[in-house]
VEXTI-496058 format. One record per residue: residue in one letter; x, y, z of N, C-alpha, C in turn; chain; residue number from 0. Coordinates in steps of 0.001 Angstrom, whole numbers, plus 500000, padded with zeros to 6 digits. Layout:
BEGIN
   rotor      n.X      n.Y      n.Z     ca.X     ca.Y     ca.Z      c.X      c.Y      c.Z   rolo   lokol
       a        X        Y        Z        X        Y        Z        X        Y        Z      A     NUM
...
***
This chain:
BEGIN
   rotor      n.X      n.Y      n.Z     ca.X     ca.Y     ca.Z      c.X      c.Y      c.Z   rolo   lokol
       m   468801   106102   953601   468195   105505   952435   466919   104792   952865      A       0
       t   465906   104854   952047   464640   104195   952313   464330   103212   951193      A       1
       t   463990   101981   951550   463521   101023   950548   462019   101222   950380      A       2
       f   461469   100630   949365   460024   100711   949148   459532   099398   948588      A       3
       a   458282   099094   948883   457656   097860   948423   457182   098000   946983      A       4
       q   456686   096910   946430   456184   096904   945055   454984   097835   944911      A       5
       f   454120   097862   945924   452929   098698   945888   452995   099719   947014      A       6
       k   452201   100758   946936   452228   101818   947935   451434   101493   949196      A       7
       t   450799   100340   949243   450086   099936   950454   451110   099602   951542      A       8
       p   450744   099731   952819   451694   099445   953896   452225   098012   953827      A       9
       n   453525   097862   953986   454162   096555   953941   455530   096683   954601      A      10
       d   455831   095792   955521   457120   095810   956200   458127   094923   955482      A      11
       v   459403   095280   955591   460473   094443   955057   460479   093138   955853      A      12
       k   460467   092024   955140   460464   090715   955796   461879   090176   955985      A      13
       a   462815   090630   955158   464216   090219   955259   465061   091238   954521      A      14
       g   466303   091353   954930   467226   092261   954261   468648   091770   954425      A      15
       a   469518   092169   953504   470922   091779   953571   471762   092761   952769      A      16
       f   472984   092942   953243   473950   093772   952528   474819   092868   951656      A      17
       s   475274   093411   950532   476207   092682   949678   477549   092567   950394      A      18
       e   478406   091662   949927   479711   091454   950547   480549   092730   950566      A      19
       d   480416   093569   949543   481194   094807   949479   480474   095986   950142      A      20
       s   479317   095724   950721   478503   096740   951425   478069   097899   950534      A      21
       k   477967   097651   949240   477539   098708   948310   476083   098571   947896      A      22
       r   475461   097418   948231   474076   097169   947854   473317   096586   949033      A      23
       f   472009   096795   949030   471132   096243   950064   469923   095634   949387      A      24
       a   469583   094406   949756   468404   093720   949217   467342   093647   950299      A      25
       a   466094   093896   949919   464969   093835   950844   463854   092997   950232      A      26
       a   463247   092149   951062   462163   091273   950617   460845   091726   951229      A      27
       y   459806   091697   950420   458445   092018   950848   457539   090866   950426      A      28
       h   456601   090472   951275   455682   089380   950965   454321   089912   950519      A      29
       y   453724   089202   949564   452397   089547   949056   451548   088302   948929      A      30
       g   450239   088444   949099   449342   087306   948999   448121   087572   948157      A      31
       h   448038   088720   947515   446835   089064   946757   446789   088412   945378      A      32
       d   447917   087975   944860   448007   087387   943520   448712   086039   943645      A      33
       g   448277   085232   944598   449028   084052   944982   450139   084526   945918      A      34
       t   450751   083633   946635   451809   084078   947541   453123   084230   946782      A      35
       y   453780   085379   946983   455082   085588   946365   455882   086603   947165      A      36
       t   457185   086591   946913   458105   087529   947549   458674   088438   946477      A      37
       w   458624   089720   946727   459172   090739   945835   460483   091204   946455      A      38
       i   461599   091100   945718   462912   091449   946254   463537   092551   945409      A      39
       g   463797   093666   946050   464472   094774   945392   465898   094886   945894      A      40
       v   466795   095360   945022   468193   095588   945392   468487   097065   945175      A      41
       w   468963   097722   946220   469259   099155   946155   470750   099402   946192      A      42
       n   471181   100355   945396   472562   100818   945409   472685   101785   946586      A      43
       l   473559   101501   947534   473664   102325   948735   474351   103664   948478      A      44
       e   475117   103775   947401   475768   105045   947076   474772   106038   946482      A      45
       t   473834   105534   945662   472870   106419   945001   471494   106387   945658      A      46
       g   471195   105317   946408   469882   105156   947023   468816   104699   946042      A      47
       k   469221   104331   944833   468258   103946   943797   468135   102439   943669      A      48
       l   466933   102015   943260   466675   100614   942966   467559   100214   941792      A      49
       q   468227   099081   941924   469169   098627   940910   468547   097517   940079      A      50
       g   468269   097787   938831   467687   096784   937951   466248   096465   938290      A      51
       d   465743   095426   937656   464373   094989   937898   464314   094125   939157      A      52
       p   463331   094349   940009   463171   093508   941200   462880   092064   940802      A      53
       l   463206   091145   941693   462904   089737   941476   461569   089398   942118      A      54
       r   460869   088451   941528   459617   087952   942092   459783   086454   942254      A      55
       s   459685   085986   943502   459887   084586   943822   458576   083994   944316      A      56
       k   458203   082832   943780   456954   082179   944186   457040   081764   945651      A      57
       g   455972   081974   946386   455927   081628   947795   456608   082695   948648      A      58
       f   456632   082451   949937   457266   083392   950857   458675   082906   951178      A      59
       t   459644   083780   951028   461026   083457   951360   461665   084648   952061      A      60
       t   462685   084377   952813   463481   085442   953409   464907   085403   952876      A      61
       d   465163   084539   951897   466494   084416   951298   466646   085455   950191      A      62
       v   467380   086518   950482   467607   087566   949488   468977   087437   948838      A      63
       g   469730   086420   949213   471079   086216   948686   471130   086065   947179      A      64
       a   470167   085368   946606   470157   085163   945151   470032   086493   944413      A      65
       a   469259   087404   944965   469098   088721   944327   470416   089482   944347      A      66
       l   471152   089374   945431   472442   090072   945512   473465   089448   944571      A      67
       k   473428   088134   944439   474388   087433   943574   474095   087665   942103      A      68
       s   472831   087932   941761   472465   088112   940349   472743   089529   939855      A      69
       r   473175   090415   940732   473471   091807   940363   474961   092056   940495      A      70
       p   475574   092649   939483   477013   092957   939604   477274   094057   940608      A      71
***
């Protein structure tokens, strides 16, 4: 499975975590072009698809736990 950033420009995953049931993976990407923010996507590991709308958090963070908790 491959995660992807918000934009197609090169960007490395800054943090990642698996859900407690190991069925989802959250990845954080940092951006600074529109103020500093973190874009967090959650992927379903069974389908490989992005699950729901990504979260956008002000500033740079590596805490992806909130994104995993907000998704069933």
